[in-house]
C-alpha positions as CSV (number, residue, x, y, z in Angstrom):
1,M,46.1,88.8,-44.4
2,P,48.9,90.9,-43.3
3,G,51.4,91.8,-46.0
4,M,49.6,90.0,-48.9
5,D,46.2,89.7,-50.3
6,G,44.7,86.5,-51.7
7,Y,45.5,87.4,-55.3
8,Q,49.2,87.8,-54.3
9,V,49.2,84.5,-52.5
10,L,47.6,82.8,-55.5
11,E,50.3,84.4,-57.8
12,V,53.1,83.0,-55.5
13,L,51.5,79.5,-55.5
14,K,51.2,79.6,-59.3
15,T,54.9,80.3,-59.7
16,D,56.0,77.3,-57.5
17,T,56.3,74.2,-59.7
18,K,55.3,71.9,-56.8
19,L,52.2,74.0,-55.9
20,R,50.9,75.5,-59.1
21,D,48.3,72.8,-59.7
22,T,46.9,73.0,-56.1
23,P,43.3,74.1,-56.2
24,V,42.8,77.3,-54.3
25,V,39.4,78.5,-52.9
26,A,39.0,82.2,-52.1
27,I,37.3,82.9,-48.8
28,T,36.3,86.6,-48.4
29,A,33.8,89.0,-47.0
30,N,33.4,90.6,-50.5
31,A,30.4,89.0,-52.2
32,V,30.1,91.4,-55.1
33,T,29.5,89.5,-58.4
34,K,32.3,91.4,-60.2
35,E,34.8,90.4,-57.6
36,V,33.7,86.7,-57.8
37,K,34.2,86.8,-61.6
38,H,37.6,88.5,-61.1
39,G,38.7,85.9,-58.6
40,K,37.7,83.0,-60.8
41,A,39.4,84.6,-63.8
42,A,42.6,85.0,-61.7
43,G,42.6,81.2,-60.9
44,F,40.6,80.6,-57.8
45,V,38.7,77.3,-58.4
46,D,35.8,78.6,-56.2
47,Y,34.9,81.6,-54.1
48,L,33.2,81.5,-50.7
49,T,31.9,84.5,-48.8
50,K,32.0,84.9,-45.0
51,P,30.4,83.7,-42.9
52,I,31.2,80.3,-44.5
53,D,28.3,77.9,-45.0
54,I,29.9,74.6,-43.8
55,D,27.7,72.5,-46.1
56,Q,28.8,74.6,-49.1
57,F,32.4,74.4,-48.1
58,G,32.1,70.6,-47.7
59,A,30.5,70.3,-51.1
60,I,33.4,72.2,-52.7
61,L,35.9,70.0,-51.0
62,D,34.1,66.9,-52.1
63,R,34.0,68.1,-55.7
64,L,37.7,69.0,-55.6
65,L,38.7,65.6,-54.1
66,E,36.6,63.8,-56.8
67,T,38.4,65.6,-59.6
68,E,41.8,65.2,-58.0
69,G,41.3,61.5,-57.1
């Protein structure tokens, strides 16, 4: 992303009272276990690596909709 990385976007979302509870899924080419742990610790609810597996993405969305509904 130009100008900001995902962690910076997440930080901005977390400071907005209307958006802070919005679940955010990281989508990245970086599949290193250490980075996944760091991402989840930062507040991403899940972490997908590219290329995205559409079934896995759908399962994450289904899970998030169940917990939000």
